[in-house]
SEMAR-658792 format. One record per residue (C-alpha): residue number from 1; chain; x, y, z. Coordinates in nm, 2 decimals, decimal comma, m for minus. Layout:
BEGIN
    nr   kette     east    north       up
   NUM       A        X        Y        Z
...
//
This chain:
BEGIN
    nr   kette     east    north       up
     1       A     6,49     5,88    m5,26
     2       A     6,88     5,93    m5,28
     3       A     6,94     5,59    m5,49
     4       A     6,66     5,70    m5,70
     5       A     6,80     6,06    m5,76
     6       A     7,16     5,89    m5,82
     7       A     6,96     5,67    m6,07
     8       A     6,77     5,97    m6,26
     9       A     7,11     6,11    m6,27
    10       A     7,29     5,86    m6,41
    11       A     7,02     5,82    m6,67
    12       A     7,04     6,15    m6,76
    13       A     7,40     6,12    m6,81
    14       A     7,36     5,85    m7,04
    15       A     7,10     6,01    m7,24
    16       A     7,36     6,32    m7,28
    17       A     7,57     6,05    m7,39
    18       A     7,38     5,89    m7,60
    19       A     7,33     6,23    m7,78
    20       A     7,70     6,28    m7,80
    21       A     7,77     5,95    m7,98
    22       A     7,47     6,05    m8,22
    23       A     7,62     6,37    m8,30
    24       A     7,96     6,18    m8,38
    25       A     7,82     5,98    m8,60
    26       A     7,55     6,22    m8,77
    27       A     7,72     6,60    m8,74
    28       A     8,11     6,48    m8,80
    29       A     8,04     6,27    m9,11
    30       A     8,36     6,14    m9,26
    31       A     8,53     6,26    m8,91
    32       A     8,35     6,00    m8,75
    33       A     8,46     5,73    m8,98
    34       A     8,80     5,83    m8,95
    35       A     8,81     5,82    m8,57
    36       A     8,61     5,46    m8,60
    37       A     8,91     5,38    m8,83
    38       A     9,14     5,48    m8,58
    39       A     8,94     5,29    m8,34
    40       A     8,99     4,98    m8,54
    41       A     9,32     5,06    m8,66
    42       A     9,43     5,06    m8,26
    43       A     9,23     4,76    m8,14
    44       A     9,38     4,54    m8,43
    45       A     9,73     4,63    m8,30
    46       A     9,71     4,54    m7,94
    47       A     9,48     4,23    m8,04
    48       A     9,75     4,15    m8,32
    49       A    10,02     4,17    m8,02
    50       A     9,82     3,94    m7,81
    51       A     9,77     3,67    m8,10
    52       A    10,15     3,69    m8,19
    53       A    10,29     3,66    m7,85
    54       A    10,03     3,39    m7,74
    55       A    10,12     3,18    m8,04
    56       A    10,43     3,31    m8,18
    57       A    10,35     3,33    m8,53
    58       A    10,63     3,44    m8,69
    59       A    10,62     3,80    m8,69
    60       A    10,76     3,97    m8,37
    61       A    10,75     3,64    m8,16
    62       A    10,90     3,30    m8,32
    63       A    10,69     3,03    m8,28
    64       A    10,93     2,83    m7,99
    65       A    10,87     3,15    m7,75
    66       A    10,49     3,16    m7,78
    67       A    10,35     3,18    m7,48
    68       A    10,15     2,83    m7,54
    69       A    10,47     2,71    m7,55
    70       A    10,63     2,78    m7,26
    71       A    10,77     3,16    m7,35
    72       A    10,73     3,46    m7,17
    73       A    10,55     3,73    m7,34
    74       A    10,74     4,00    m7,06
    75       A    11,08     3,88    m7,08
    76       A    11,25     3,97    m7,39
    77       A    11,13     4,33    m7,38
    78       A    11,14     4,38    m6,99
    79       A    11,47     4,20    m6,95
    80       A    11,68     4,46    m7,20
    81       A    11,54     4,78    m7,04
    82       A    11,83     5,02    m7,00
    83       A    11,76     5,36    m6,88
    84       A    11,63     5,56    m6,55
    85       A    11,34     5,29    m6,52
    86       A    11,58     4,97    m6,59
    87       A    11,57     4,81    m6,22
    88       A    11,18     4,82    m6,20
    89       A    11,09     4,69    m6,54
    90       A    11,40     4,40    m6,51
    91       A    11,25     4,30    m6,20
    92       A    10,91     4,22    m6,36
    93       A    11,04     4,04    m6,64
    94       A    10,93     3,67    m6,66
    95       A    10,71     3,67    m6,35
    96       A    10,41     3,51    m6,44
    97       A    10,20     3,75    m6,28
    98       A    10,36     4,02    m6,52
    99       A    10,28     3,80    m6,81
   100       A     9,93     3,72    m6,73
   101       A     9,84     4,13    m6,68
   102       A    10,01     4,21    m6,98
   103       A     9,85     3,96    m7,19
   104       A     9,50     3,99    m7,02
   105       A     9,57     4,36    m7,12
   106       A     9,67     4,37    m7,47
   107       A     9,36     4,08    m7,53
   108       A     9,05     4,31    m7,31
   109       A     9,21     4,65    m7,46
   110       A     9,21     4,53    m7,83
   111       A     8,87     4,33    m7,80
   112       A     8,72     4,66    m7,65
   113       A     8,84     4,89    m7,92
   114       A     8,74     4,64    m8,20
   115       A     8,44     4,64    m8,07
   116       A     8,38     4,99    m7,95
   117       A     8,26     4,93    m7,60
   118       A     8,43     4,98    m7,26
   119       A     8,62     5,26    m7,44
   120       A     8,65     5,44    m7,15
   121       A     8,84     5,17    m6,94
   122       A     9,02     5,07    m7,27
   123       A     9,15     5,40    m7,31
   124       A     9,27     5,42    m6,94
   125       A     9,43     5,05    m6,94
   126       A     9,58     5,09    m7,28
   127       A     9,73     5,46    m7,21
   128       A     9,85     5,32    m6,88
   129       A    10,03     5,01    m7,08
   130       A    10,18     5,24    m7,35
   131       A    10,26     5,48    m7,07
   132       A    10,47     5,21    m6,90
   133       A    10,60     5,13    m7,24
   134       A    10,72     5,44    m7,28
   135       A    10,93     5,48    m6,99
   136       A    11,08     5,11    m7,06
   137       A    11,22     5,29    m7,37
   138       A    11,38     5,57    m7,19
   139       A    11,61     5,70    m7,29
   140       A    11,49     5,76    m7,67
   141       A    11,69     5,71    m7,94
   142       A    11,56     5,94    m8,22
   143       A    11,40     6,22    m8,02
   144       A    11,42     6,37    m7,67
   145       A    11,08     6,28    m7,56
   146       A    10,84     6,23    m7,81
   147       A    10,78     5,90    m7,93
   148       A    10,47     5,71    m8,08
   149       A    10,37     5,55    m7,77
   150       A    10,28     5,94    m7,63
   151       A    10,08     5,99    m7,94
   152       A     9,87     5,69    m7,90
   153       A     9,80     5,78    m7,54
   154       A     9,65     6,08    m7,74
   155       A     9,44     5,88    m7,98
   156       A     9,29     5,63    m7,73
   157       A     9,19     5,97    m7,52
   158       A     9,04     6,14    m7,78
   159       A     8,89     5,80    m7,89
   160       A     8,72     5,77    m7,56
   161       A     8,60     6,13    m7,55
   162       A     8,45     6,12    m7,89
   163       A     8,27     5,83    m7,85
   164       A     8,42     5,70    m8,14
   165       A     8,28     5,33    m8,03
   166       A     7,93     5,41    m8,15
   167       A     8,04     5,44    m8,51
   168       A     8,13     5,11    m8,70
   169       A     8,09     4,94    m8,32
   170       A     7,85     4,84    m8,09
   171       A     7,91     5,14    m7,83
   172       A     7,57     5,27    m7,86
   173       A     7,38     4,91    m7,80
   174       A     7,66     4,87    m7,49
   175       A     7,56     5,21    m7,37
   176       A     7,21     5,11    m7,31
   177       A     7,28     4,80    m7,12
   178       A     7,12     4,83    m6,78
   179       A     7,50     4,75    m6,55
   180       A     7,64     5,05    m6,79
   181       A     7,36     5,31    m6,78
   182       A     7,39     5,26    m6,38
   183       A     7,80     5,24    m6,38
   184       A     7,90     5,52    m6,68
   185       A     8,23     5,44    m6,62
   186       A     8,16     5,13    m6,81
   187       A     8,11     5,33    m7,14
//
């Protein structure tokens, strides 16, 4: 009985989420598409960072430093941290677990945002990754406390809250999957 009530509540919550997503696409019009553009832009930013670090495409990562060529995606950034969290971040630099976690995070967040699926998980994990990058950058050079990492965290939260994966994405279809309907945190 309790399981059925929980399942009914979950289905009702998902139906409510479906209606919210429909409102985003239908009532918000241009704003819904602007949010979709933000989602796609953020997704590409994460996916591109993964691709460049994986294959050394010559933008931020030279070919010889690519992960596929034995380079470490965390060494360059984390080994040069200066500031209040220097010890924490430099101790992580170059460790296999940190490399794997970072790269899986970049790939997963990027793909989820581009497809418009798993927006809540992508927002939370992306927000955590960006928060760690913000902390590693302290003290900031150009502002006492604000930088783009904090603004990107807000963007990810807005994208998840508004259901932006339903516009120009697979969010609507994703939310109807039985696994997602019974586990709304996967939305």
